[in-house]
C-alpha positions as CSV (number, residue, x, y, z in Angstrom):
1,X,-14.5,-10.5,17.5
2,X,-12.3,-13.6,17.9
3,X,-8.8,-13.9,16.5
4,X,-6.5,-16.9,16.4
5,X,-3.1,-15.6,17.6
6,X,0.1,-17.6,17.7
7,X,2.0,-17.3,21.0
8,X,5.3,-15.5,20.6
9,X,8.1,-15.2,23.0
10,X,9.1,-11.8,24.4
11,X,12.6,-10.7,23.3
12,X,15.2,-8.2,24.3
13,X,15.5,-5.2,22.0
14,X,18.4,-5.8,19.6
15,X,17.6,-4.0,16.4
16,X,18.9,-5.4,13.1
17,X,17.4,-2.5,11.1
18,X,16.0,0.9,12.2
19,X,14.2,3.4,10.1
20,X,14.6,6.9,11.5
21,X,12.5,9.8,10.1
22,X,12.6,8.3,6.7
23,X,11.2,10.5,3.9
24,X,10.7,9.1,0.4
25,X,9.0,11.2,-2.2
26,X,8.0,10.7,-5.8
27,X,8.2,13.6,-8.2
28,X,5.7,14.1,-11.1
29,X,4.0,16.9,-13.0
30,X,1.2,16.9,-10.4
31,X,3.7,17.6,-7.6
32,X,5.7,15.8,-4.9
33,X,4.0,12.6,-3.7
34,X,4.9,12.2,0.0
35,X,4.8,8.4,-0.1
36,X,6.8,7.9,3.1
37,X,6.9,11.0,5.3
38,X,8.9,10.7,8.6
39,X,8.6,7.0,9.2
40,X,10.1,5.5,12.3
41,X,10.3,1.9,13.4
42,X,12.8,-0.9,14.0
43,X,13.0,-4.6,13.7
44,X,14.9,-6.7,16.2
45,X,17.2,-9.5,15.2
46,X,15.2,-12.7,14.7
47,X,11.9,-10.9,14.8
48,X,9.0,-11.0,12.3
49,X,7.3,-7.7,11.9
50,X,4.2,-7.1,9.9
51,X,3.8,-3.7,8.0
52,X,0.1,-3.2,7.6
53,X,-2.0,-0.6,5.8
54,X,-4.3,0.2,2.9
55,X,-3.0,0.2,-0.7
56,X,-1.1,3.4,-1.3
57,X,-0.1,4.0,2.3
58,X,3.7,3.6,1.6
59,X,4.4,0.0,2.5
60,X,6.1,-1.1,-0.7
61,X,7.9,2.3,-1.0
62,X,9.3,1.6,2.5
63,X,10.6,-1.7,1.3
64,X,12.1,-0.3,-1.9
65,X,13.7,2.5,0.1
66,X,15.4,-0.1,2.3
67,X,16.6,-1.9,-0.8
68,X,17.4,1.4,-2.6
69,X,15.5,0.2,-5.6
70,X,13.3,3.2,-6.2
71,X,12.2,4.1,-9.7
72,X,13.9,7.2,-11.3
73,X,11.2,9.6,-10.1
74,X,11.6,8.4,-6.5
75,X,14.1,10.0,-4.0
76,X,14.9,9.5,-0.4
77,X,15.0,13.1,0.9
78,X,15.8,12.5,4.6
79,X,16.3,10.2,7.5
80,X,18.4,7.2,8.1
81,X,18.2,3.4,7.5
82,X,20.5,1.8,10.0
83,X,21.2,-1.8,9.1
84,X,23.6,-3.8,11.1
85,X,25.1,-0.6,12.6
86,X,25.6,1.2,9.2
87,X,23.4,3.7,7.5
88,X,22.4,2.3,4.1
89,X,21.8,5.8,2.8
90,X,25.5,6.7,3.1
91,X,26.7,3.7,1.0
92,X,27.7,4.1,-2.6
93,X,26.0,2.0,-5.3
94,X,28.8,-0.6,-5.3
95,X,28.6,-1.1,-1.6
96,X,24.8,-1.3,-1.7
97,X,25.0,-4.1,-4.3
98,X,27.0,-6.2,-1.9
99,X,24.3,-5.9,0.7
100,X,21.3,-6.3,-1.7
101,X,20.6,-10.0,-2.1
102,X,23.2,-11.2,0.3
103,X,22.3,-9.5,3.6
104,X,18.9,-8.1,2.6
105,X,16.7,-10.0,0.2
106,X,13.2,-9.1,-1.1
107,X,10.3,-11.2,-2.4
108,X,8.3,-9.0,-4.7
109,X,4.5,-8.8,-5.0
110,X,4.1,-10.4,-8.4
111,X,6.2,-13.6,-8.8
112,X,4.9,-13.9,-12.4
113,X,6.5,-10.6,-13.4
114,X,9.5,-10.8,-11.1
115,X,10.8,-14.0,-12.8
116,X,12.5,-13.7,-16.2
117,X,10.2,-15.6,-18.7
118,X,13.1,-16.5,-21.1
119,X,15.4,-18.0,-18.5
120,X,15.0,-21.4,-16.8
121,X,14.3,-21.5,-13.1
122,X,17.7,-23.1,-12.5
123,X,19.6,-20.3,-14.4
124,X,17.8,-17.6,-12.4
125,X,18.5,-19.1,-9.0
126,X,22.1,-20.1,-10.0
127,X,22.9,-16.5,-11.0
128,X,22.2,-15.3,-7.5
129,X,24.3,-18.0,-5.9
130,X,27.2,-17.4,-8.3
131,X,27.1,-13.6,-7.6
132,X,26.9,-13.8,-3.8
133,X,28.7,-17.0,-3.0
134,X,31.3,-17.1,-5.7
135,X,30.3,-20.7,-6.7
136,X,30.9,-22.3,-10.0
137,X,28.0,-22.8,-12.3
138,X,27.8,-26.5,-11.5
139,X,28.0,-25.8,-7.8
140,X,25.3,-23.1,-8.1
141,X,22.9,-25.4,-9.9
142,X,23.4,-28.1,-7.3
143,X,22.7,-25.5,-4.6
144,X,19.7,-24.3,-6.6
145,X,18.2,-27.8,-6.5
146,X,18.7,-27.9,-2.8
147,X,16.9,-24.6,-2.3
148,X,14.0,-25.7,-4.4
149,X,13.8,-28.8,-2.3
150,X,14.0,-26.7,0.9
151,X,10.9,-24.6,-0.2
152,X,8.9,-27.8,-0.9
153,X,9.0,-28.2,-4.7
154,X,8.9,-31.8,-5.8
155,X,11.5,-33.2,-8.2
156,X,13.8,-30.2,-7.8
157,X,16.4,-31.3,-10.3
158,X,13.9,-31.5,-13.1
159,X,12.3,-28.2,-12.1
160,X,15.7,-26.4,-12.7
161,X,15.2,-27.0,-16.5
162,X,11.7,-25.6,-16.6
163,X,10.5,-22.0,-17.2
164,X,8.3,-19.8,-15.1
165,X,5.2,-20.3,-17.3
166,X,5.4,-24.0,-16.5
167,X,4.9,-23.3,-12.8
168,X,1.7,-22.6,-10.9
169,X,1.3,-19.4,-8.9
170,X,2.2,-21.2,-5.7
171,X,5.3,-22.8,-7.3
172,X,6.4,-19.4,-8.6
173,X,6.1,-17.9,-5.1
174,X,8.2,-20.7,-3.7
175,X,10.7,-20.2,-6.4
176,X,11.0,-16.5,-5.4
177,X,11.6,-17.6,-1.8
178,X,14.3,-19.9,-3.0
179,X,16.0,-17.1,-4.9
180,X,15.8,-14.9,-1.8
181,X,17.4,-17.6,0.3
182,X,20.2,-18.1,-2.2
183,X,22.2,-15.1,-0.8
184,X,21.7,-16.3,2.8
185,X,20.3,-13.0,3.9
186,X,19.9,-11.7,7.5
187,X,16.7,-9.8,6.6
188,X,14.0,-11.0,4.3
189,X,11.4,-8.5,3.1
190,X,8.3,-10.3,1.8
191,X,6.0,-7.8,0.0
192,X,2.4,-9.2,-0.2
193,X,3.9,-12.7,-0.8
194,X,0.5,-14.5,-0.8
195,X,-1.8,-11.8,-2.4
196,X,-2.3,-13.8,-5.6
197,X,-2.8,-17.2,-3.9
198,X,-5.9,-18.9,-2.6
199,X,-6.5,-19.6,1.1
200,X,-4.8,-23.0,1.5
201,X,-1.7,-21.8,-0.6
202,X,-1.5,-18.6,1.5
203,X,-1.3,-20.7,4.7
204,X,1.4,-22.9,3.1
205,X,3.6,-20.1,2.0
206,X,3.3,-18.2,5.3
207,X,4.2,-21.4,7.2
208,X,7.2,-21.8,4.8
209,X,8.4,-18.3,5.5
210,X,8.1,-18.9,9.2
211,X,9.9,-22.2,9.0
212,X,12.7,-20.8,6.8
213,X,13.1,-17.9,9.2
214,X,13.6,-20.2,12.2
215,X,15.9,-22.7,10.3
216,X,18.1,-20.0,8.8
217,X,17.9,-17.6,11.8
218,X,16.5,-14.7,9.7
219,X,14.7,-11.5,10.5
220,X,11.5,-10.9,8.4
221,X,9.5,-7.8,7.4
222,X,6.1,-9.0,6.1
223,X,4.2,-6.4,4.1
224,X,0.5,-7.0,3.8
225,X,-2.9,-5.3,4.0
226,X,-4.3,-8.4,5.7
227,X,-4.2,-8.3,9.5
228,X,-5.3,-11.9,9.9
229,X,-2.4,-13.1,7.8
230,X,0.1,-11.0,9.8
231,X,-1.2,-12.5,13.0
232,X,-0.2,-16.0,11.7
233,X,3.5,-15.4,11.9
234,X,4.3,-11.9,13.1
235,X,5.4,-11.0,16.6
236,X,4.8,-7.3,16.2
237,X,2.8,-5.1,13.8
238,X,3.5,-1.6,12.4
239,X,0.4,0.1,11.1
240,X,0.9,2.7,8.4
241,X,-1.4,5.4,7.2
242,X,-0.7,7.9,4.4
243,X,3.0,7.6,4.6
244,X,3.3,7.7,8.4
245,X,3.2,5.3,11.3
246,X,-0.1,5.2,13.1
247,X,0.6,2.5,15.7
248,X,3.0,-0.3,16.6
249,X,2.6,-3.0,19.2
250,X,3.0,-6.7,19.8
251,X,0.5,-8.6,17.6
252,X,-1.7,-9.7,20.5
253,X,-1.9,-6.1,21.7
254,X,-3.0,-4.9,18.3
255,X,-5.9,-7.4,18.2
256,X,-7.0,-7.0,21.8
257,X,-6.1,-3.4,22.7
258,X,-5.6,-1.3,19.6
259,X,-5.4,2.4,20.5
260,X,-5.3,4.3,17.2
261,X,-8.7,5.0,15.6
262,X,-7.3,3.8,12.2
263,X,-6.2,0.5,13.6
264,X,-9.6,0.1,15.3
265,X,-11.3,0.8,12.0
266,X,-9.1,-1.7,10.2
267,X,-10.0,-4.4,12.6
268,X,-13.7,-3.7,12.3
269,X,-13.4,-3.7,8.5
270,X,-11.8,-7.2,8.5
271,X,-14.3,-9.9,7.3
272,X,-15.7,-12.0,10.1
273,X,-17.5,-15.3,9.7
274,X,-20.5,-14.4,11.9
275,X,-20.7,-10.7,10.9
276,X,-24.0,-9.6,9.3
277,X,-22.2,-7.0,7.2
278,X,-18.7,-5.7,6.4
279,X,-18.0,-2.4,8.1
280,X,-16.2,0.2,6.0
281,X,-13.9,3.0,6.8
282,X,-15.6,6.2,5.8
283,X,-14.1,8.8,3.5
284,X,-11.2,8.2,1.2
285,X,-7.4,7.9,1.3
286,X,-5.9,11.4,1.3
287,X,-4.0,12.9,-1.6
288,X,-0.3,12.6,-0.7
289,X,0.6,15.5,-3.0
290,X,-1.3,17.8,-0.6
291,X,-2.1,15.7,2.5
292,X,-4.4,17.2,5.2
293,X,-2.8,19.2,8.0
294,X,-2.4,17.7,11.4
295,X,-3.2,14.1,11.7
296,X,-3.7,12.7,8.2
297,X,-6.5,10.4,9.4
298,X,-8.5,13.1,11.0
299,X,-10.9,13.7,8.0
300,X,-12.0,10.0,8.3
301,X,-11.7,9.6,12.1
302,X,-15.0,9.1,14.1
303,X,-13.4,10.6,17.2
304,X,-11.3,13.5,15.8
305,X,-10.6,16.5,18.1
306,X,-10.2,20.1,16.9
307,X,-6.4,19.8,17.5
308,X,-6.2,16.8,15.2
309,X,-6.8,19.1,12.1
310,X,-4.2,21.6,13.3
311,X,-1.1,19.8,14.6
312,X,0.6,16.5,13.9
313,X,0.0,14.1,16.7
314,X,2.7,13.2,19.3
315,X,4.0,9.7,19.7
316,X,2.7,8.3,23.0
317,X,3.9,5.1,24.6
318,X,0.8,3.3,25.9
319,X,2.7,0.4,27.3
320,X,6.0,-1.4,26.7
321,X,6.5,-1.6,23.0
322,X,3.1,-0.1,22.2
323,X,3.5,3.3,20.5
324,X,0.6,5.4,19.1
325,X,0.6,8.6,17.1
326,X,-2.7,10.1,18.3
327,X,-3.9,13.2,20.1
328,X,-6.6,11.1,21.9
329,X,-3.8,9.4,23.9
330,X,-3.0,12.8,25.4
331,X,-6.6,13.5,26.7
């Protein structure tokens, strides 16, 4: 198996955001869905981290918890979200609004639904600028044109007067990035930002995110199910499974020395040009209303031990910055 990995410089730990034992549940008639259940990881200032896992593992819920934009049936039941030395969970709604959009911005999965179909592109971007920078409407429109130019849209002044339906998928995704940049955030959360785009457009948008990060000195959390895409711009990867962290390590370590069985299965299930067939992960994703005891991956794990079905695994540091939640690491 060969992977093209970008070289990233080692950095000194200097967390911008840290999630500590975060628990976010959704409540329904079927019971409490433990979407995020004791999640721990941090992102250093200036770092790009990829949050990886199957659909339903809690990636988007993690992002919405950080933004405190959960739907009415969602609730953060425990833990801390330390951002820039303050716990976001202790802030009232007004204080959180000053952070959301200005210090932390999010690009949502579906640009087509995230944009308002009855407002022009210019009005939508200008609203963010006016809110967070106190600019006049004319100043905001001028800055909006600059942002559209920054994300590579041609003829940005004319684009301000157009509506989302007049834009292609790639143009809408770039517009969402422009809106996120409007508040000059320290942290950008990009939730599956290229999922609806074809291969060439995916590469362009990822390169754009990476360039914006460097130009504006941002920190990035990239949410995706695609390990190969994460390898393109990320320095570190956090692998989630069923609401919990399975493994985290520098991107090169994940691809060359993955230690958690789930991460190893994910790598083998990734399409390869010369592979005769696509390997699949056996079994199915667990029900998060009543997840299996012990390690949540043990019913699907080819190497499960007896203890795996009885006790939650410990966190083991395999090497510097490489953490794995797995009983196999204790053998």
